[in-house]
N, C-alpha and C positions, 0 to 999 in steps of 0.2 A: 133461783139464782146460784143455787149452789149444785141442782143439777147441770147448770151449764157449764159452771168451773169443772166439773169432773171431767165434762165432753170435751173440754179444751184441753183439760190435762194427760186425755188418751191420746187424743190429735197430735199433740207434740211428742208424748212418747211415742206414737209410730212414726212419725215422721225423724223421730234419730235413730230407732229401727231401722230404719228405711236406708236410711243415710249409712248408718254402718256397714247394711248388706253388700250397699253399691260399692262402700269404698274397698272390703275384701275381693268384691269380685273384680273391682279393678286393679288390686295387686294381684289376680290370677290371670289377666286377662292381659291380651297383647292385639297389636294390628299390624300388619305391613301391607306394602301396597306390592301389587300383583299384575301381570300383563293381561290386559282384558281384551277380548276381540272387537274389532271397529280400524276403521282410519282407513285415509288411501295417502299412499306413498307415491309420491311425484318426481321421476326422477329423468334429467337433460342429459342426451344420448348425440355424439357428433357423428351425421349419418341419416339414413333411412333405408326402411328395410325393402327389400325385393322380393322374396320367394321364404316364407314363414314356412318352412318346411326342410324336415332333416336331413332327407335326401341331396338338399341342392344348398342348406345353410353355411357350408364351409368357405363360401364365397363373400362373406359378406356377415362382419360381426354383428350387426344391429339382428339381423336374423337370426345369429345364432343364440343371442340374446334372448329373443321371444321364442324359439323353437326350444330352450332348454325348460321353459317353463309350461309350454304348452303341450309338448310330447313328452312320454319317457320310453326307455327301452328294456331291451329284458335283465338286465343289469346296469347298474351304477358304480361309480371309483368314487372312494372316499379321498380325505384329503393326501392319503399316503400312495395312491395309486393304488392301492386293495380294491378288487370289485366286486359288491356286494348285490343282492339280489334285487329282484325290481318287478318288473313286469313277471317275470319267472320266484319262484319260490324256492329252485335248488337245481343244480345239474349235476351230473353224472359224466365222467371221460372212461371210454375205455381201456384195458389196459394198453393196448397198442397206439394210443393216442388220437385214433382215427375217427368216432366217433364220438358225439358230445348231446347229449339226450337233456333236455330241457323241459322243467314242468311249471305250465303257466300258473300264474295267479288267479285264483275262483273269484267270480260276483267282481273283476272290473268291468266299470261303466266308461263310454265312451263321454264326451262334453255332452251328447244330446241323447245319451240316457241307452243309447246301441248297446247290447253286450260283446266285451272284447274274447276275442279266441284267436286259436292257431291260424283260423283264414286272414286275419289280420298279416301277422308276422311272415306266410307263407306270399302274401300281397306284395308287402314292402319289398322284400329281401329279392322276389322275382323281378320286379321291377328293376331295381340296381342291376340283376344279372341282364338283363336285355340288353342287346346292342345299342337298343335308340336310347341307353339312356344318358343324361347330358351331365350329370353331377360328376365329381372328380374321376378321372379315367383308369386311377390308382386300384380305388373303391369298386367301381363295377370288372377290371381285371381280378381281380383280387375276390370276389363273390363266384364270379363266373365260375371259378375253380370247387367249388363244396355243391355238392347236394343235396336239396333242402325238402324233410318231409313231417307231415304230421300225422303220426298213427292216431290220434284222436285228436279232438278239440281241445284238449288240456294239454299236449305234450307236442313239442318241437324239438327233431331230429336232423343232426348236420353230421356228413359224412366228410373226410378230407381225404383229398390222394395222398399228403404224407404227413408226420406228424408237425404241430406247429403250435407251438405253446402260444404266440402272444394272440392268437384265434378267439380269444374271452373277449379281448379287447373289442373286436369288432362287433361284437354283442350288446355294447353300448348305443348304439344309434338308435333314435325316434323310430317308431311304430307308427306306421299310418292305417287309416280306418277303412279297407276292403269294400263294406257296407257302403261308402261315399263315391270310392274311386275307381271300384273294379272294372266298370266301362271304359275307363280313362286309359287310352295306349303310353307306355312307358316313355314315346317319344314327347308326346304332348304334355305331359305330368309337370314341366317346369315353366312353362306356360298358363297350366289350369287355375281359375278363379279361388280354387281351394286355397291357393298362397296365398291369398290377404287374409281371408277367413278360416284361419285350420278350425280343424276339431280335432282334438286330440283326450290323450288320457292323464294328463301332466297336473300339479296342484292350481292352476291358475287356467281362465278359459277367455277366448276374446270377446268382450263387450260390442268393442267400439274401434273400428280402424279408418283414418284419415289420411292427409298428405302430410301433419305435423306432427300425428298424436296418435299411439293407442293405448286403449282402458282394456285393462282385464280385470274379470272378478275371481275371486275364490272360488275353486270347482269344490261343489256341497257334495261331490259321488267320490272324492278325490279316497284313493283305500290308505292312502301315508298320514302323515303326521298333518293337520291341519294346521294351516296357517292362522295365527291373529288375524295378520291383516286381511281388508275384506277386499280391497282394492290393489292397482297397482295402474299407475299413470306413467307411459313413457312419453316424452315430448321428444320432437326430434328436432334437431337443428344444424345449420351447414357446415360448423366448424366449433372448435373447442372454445373458441374468444366470445363467439355467441350463448355457448354455455356457461360461461362464468358471468356474464351479462345477465342470463336468466338468473341465475342464484340469486345475485346482487337484488335483483326486484321482487323476489321472494316465487319466483312462479314455480319454482322446481327446489326439493329438498336435498336432490344426490345427483351428483356431476358422476357420469359411467365410469370417466380416467382421464386421471392427471399425469399431465405427458411432463417431464422435464420441467422444460420451457417457461411450466405452467406453474410449477411447484412455489416459490416464491408468494405471486399472487394468491396462492391457496391456503399458505399455513398466515397471512395475516388475516384471512376471515377468521374471526373468535367463535363462529357461532358453526363453522363447519371442523366436525371430525374426519382427518386421513387415518383410512385404513391399508397397510402394504403386506404383501407378501410375494414370495417367488413363484413367478410363473415361467411353464415349462420352456424349456430352449438355449441355447446359450449365445454366449457374442462369441466367434471367433474367426484369427485368422488364417486364411486357408493354405497353406504354402505348396507351391507346384514342384513335385518331386521330384520330377524328372529335370530341375534346372538342376547346373552341377552345385552353384553355392547352397541348396537345401539339402544336400543328397549326405551329407558329416549330419548329424545326431547333438556333436558338440555346436556347433552353427545355430540349431533349432533351438538347442537350450539357452545359448547366451542371447538370444532373440527373446525368449520369454521372459530370463532373468531380469533383463535391461528393460519390462514396462512396468512402469510405475502405477500398477491397476488399480488401486484403494486411490489415487491420487485422481483417476479419470472416474471412478462412483463416484466421490464424494463432490469434486469441484463441476464436471461438465454432467453428471448425471447426477445432481444434488439426491445421490445415495440412495438413488433406483437401481440398485444394482448390486449384487453379492459376490465375492472373490470366484472364480471358480476352479476345480481342483480336477474334471473330467467330466466327460459325454454324458455320465449318470450322476442324476444330482441328487445330492445328501436331503436327508431325509426319507428315503426311498428302500425299501427292502432289499436292491440289488446293489444300493452306496457301499464303496471301500473307502472308510475311512484313514486305511492306513496306505493309500499310494501316496507316493510318491508327491511332495510340492515344490511349486517352483517362487519364492518371496523375492519380491526386488532387492535386486541386489547388484548394484553397477559392478563393483571390483569383480563378483564372482562373475557375469558374465564377459569382463574382460582377459579374464585367466583361462577361462573355456577356449578363448578365440585364438591366446597367445600359443597355449595346448595345439591346439589346434594347424598351426602355423599361416593363421592370418596375421600379419605385423603389420603393424601402422609406417610406413618408410618417410612420414613427416608432412606429410600433406593433409592430415587427418580421415582419411580412407582406406582402412585395410587392404592389405593385397596378399595374393600366395599364387606363387610361378605368375604373374603379371596380369593376374585377374583380378580384378575391385570388387569387393564386396558391397555390391551397387544392385539393386533391383526397384522396380514398381512398385508398391502398393494400390490399389483399386479398390473402390469404395463410393457406396451412391452418393449423389450429391444432394443428398438428406444435410442441412445444418449441424445437425448433433452428430451426423456418422462422420462428415468432414472436420470437425473439431477431433473427434477422437483420433482419428488416423493423424491430423498434423501431429497430436500430442506425442501417440506414439513415436512417430518420426522422430521428431524431438529428443527422443530417449534414446531410440537407436544413434544416434549422432555422436552421442555424447560417449558411445565405445567404437566410433570406427567405421557405422556402418552407413552408407550411404543410399538415402531413400528420397524417394520422388512421389506423391502423393497425385491421383489420375481419378476425381469427382467421373462418374460416369450416369445417366436414368436409370432409377429404381427397374424400367420395365427392361432393359438392356441386360441385367445383372447375371439372371438365372440363363437364359436361352443365347448369348453371345457371348459371355466369358465364362461361367460358370462351367457348364456345360460341356463346349466345347473344350474349355483350358486352355483358354488362350488368356493367360496373365503369370505373372509371377507370385504376386501373393493377393490377396482379397481379403476385405474386412466385411464381415456379412454378419447377419443373424439369423440361427438356426432356429428354427419353430418348429416342435413336433404336437401333430394333434394325437399321439398314442400314449397311454397311460403305460403301457409295457415298456422294461429298459432294452427291448429288442434293439441292437444296434448294427447290425447287420449289411444294411442297406448304405450305412455311413462309412463303413470302414472295413467292409469285406474287401478282398482282392477281385474278387468277380464283380464288384458293384462300380467300378470305374468306369465315369461315363464314355460312351460311345457308341457307333450304329447298334450294338446288338443288346446294348441295356442301357435299361434309364435310372439307374444307380447314381448313389450322391458322392461315392466314394470322391471328391473333385480333385484332391490334392493327388490323389493316386498313390496310397497307401498300399505295399504290397507285404505281409508279412503272414508268413503261415500260420505262426503263434495263435497272431488274435485272430485270423482267419477261421483257423480250427474252435477256436474259442466260441466264437459267434455262432460257426454250425452247430455246436453242438446244445448251445445252451437255447437253440430254438425247437429244439427236438425231444426236450424232456419237459415234464407236465412237475415233476418236482423241484420245489420251489428252492429249498436248500442246495441241491446240484447245479440247479440253476444259479445261485446269489454266489457258489463257489465259483463256475465259470467266467462270473461277470467280475468277481475279484482278481483272476489271471489277465482275465482284459485290460481294467482299469491300471493293473501295475506296470503288465506291457507298453500300455499307451504311453503310460507317465513317464515312464524311462526311452520311448521313441520317441516321445514328442513330435507326431506327423504334425500338428498343426496345432495353432496357438491359442487354448480358453483363456476370456478373459474375463465374461464372469455371467452371471445369470441374471435374467433381467427380473426386474421388481415391477409388480403393477402397484399401483397408488389409484386409492378409491375413497372419494370425498361424499359423505354424509352428515346433513345439518343434525345437531346434537338431540334434538328433540326424535330423531328414530333411535328405537332402543332395541338393541339386543345383537345389533350386527358383530360378526365373526368375521375375519378371514383366514383362511389356511391355505399351502402352499395351493395354487392351480395350474388347471391344463392349457384351458382360454380362458378368455374376458368372464364369460357367462355360468364360470362358477362361482361367481361372487355372491350369486343368489344360492348357494347349497344349504347354506342354517337359515334361510326364508323364511321358514317354518317358525322359528326363534323370535324374529324382530316385531315389533309391536311399537303402535303410538299412543295408544289409549291404556291405563290404569284403573285399579281398582282396588278398594283396601278391604283386608283380609281382618276380621276377627278370629282369634283360639285362643285356647287357654294356654297358658305358661306349663302346666301339669301335664298336657296332652302332645308339649311339642309343636315345632313346626308344621303348619299346614300343609297338603299338597292336594288342592282344591280342584275335582275336576273340571275338566274342557270340556 
């Protein structure tokens, strides 16, 4: 009996000691929740794919979204528009700015396991150079001016005919697999079945494609950051209303794009997190500078002062815009924050017109030498555009300018109105597809549209100071020199006010709160919403660590 009591005492002491040890360990350890691998993110998109191929995806945003995940280029751009190595690890530029030599990344594999090489780059770019290429004509025309060679399987060399600093931006285009497409003629590539089940080098690969959805698996061979998400499921719907209905039915976890008209509905969805970012381009009113009333910069400045742009953004666009200060967007290396601004100021606008000799004789419309300050403002028949135009016209009427709105079908705006310059003023949106700040085609005096040029200087700006700055900026690869030239351009542009810049558009993306790690930075195209996709996650795990050792960084 005494022996049993001793055993019981020893057991109790052991339990107490164990409790002390566990308590001590508990004080010295902690746990955190970490992202874990796995899960399928499902997104609803308004529209359907046509050709998931980077050579043709410029025509369709759904194609561009999928191509951005399936394919990669020699370079890619970060949120500031700076180019980073991708399929290429580095590049050099000859002192004369004519030869670019790229070293390709080793051990890259296509989704089917075949090795990537310089042959793939040659095939892709030779297909664009071919006269039968069915992609954007300006892309084909540009590449036909570049000589492309491969000194070896890991090197690509480009020979330009003249220095052209924006060239690097063209190297972001996705590369196609030569081993699968080398026997396809460039003129037949647009209709090839490959475009429905493409093979790329990107972080995700097509697992299944039907008329109503695309299923993508994470690429186990990807050379970059491996995503937490195992799969992406894109469901295609006929319109935005259908996408919202799908989210309400819990069919999808993300809404690819939320337009201003749908923002009130989106904000009412408590589990939907909204992400906003500036997207490349700007809303602008082109003024036909050949018209007498627009040849005085005081008139142009007065028109800009009289537009309550913040009201337009807040009330008509539901906040989906940032006030524009010039053709080069803020946050980029070429932006000049010191350029003159034009805040809403009705009295300033009236004073400018008075000083310029435009007086109101009493009927509410200013005149000068019996000529009325009156014109027509053309815009597309999109309801939001028409509402913007009407609100702008109200502001102009308040300073004695008579303007009539003229809506036209979107399909007619470029070819029938802007390019032949058959307008007084046009409200439109300029969307750029380039990360480079080059403004030559929009504002150089030789880019006024006509039979000899397809430029986009629609207003007809002719200013030698601006033209010389833009010419020089695209001929040097020295970024500091380019930034100084673009500073001069922006200051001169702000002074002349050859067009009325309204706002930079904002892209709004909706993602369910269950999806974490999502971030949105300034974007070139909507597909840039996937720029940090590798950090998105649905699943988590608990990681235990010692407080003495600091917080862990578990290996992925």
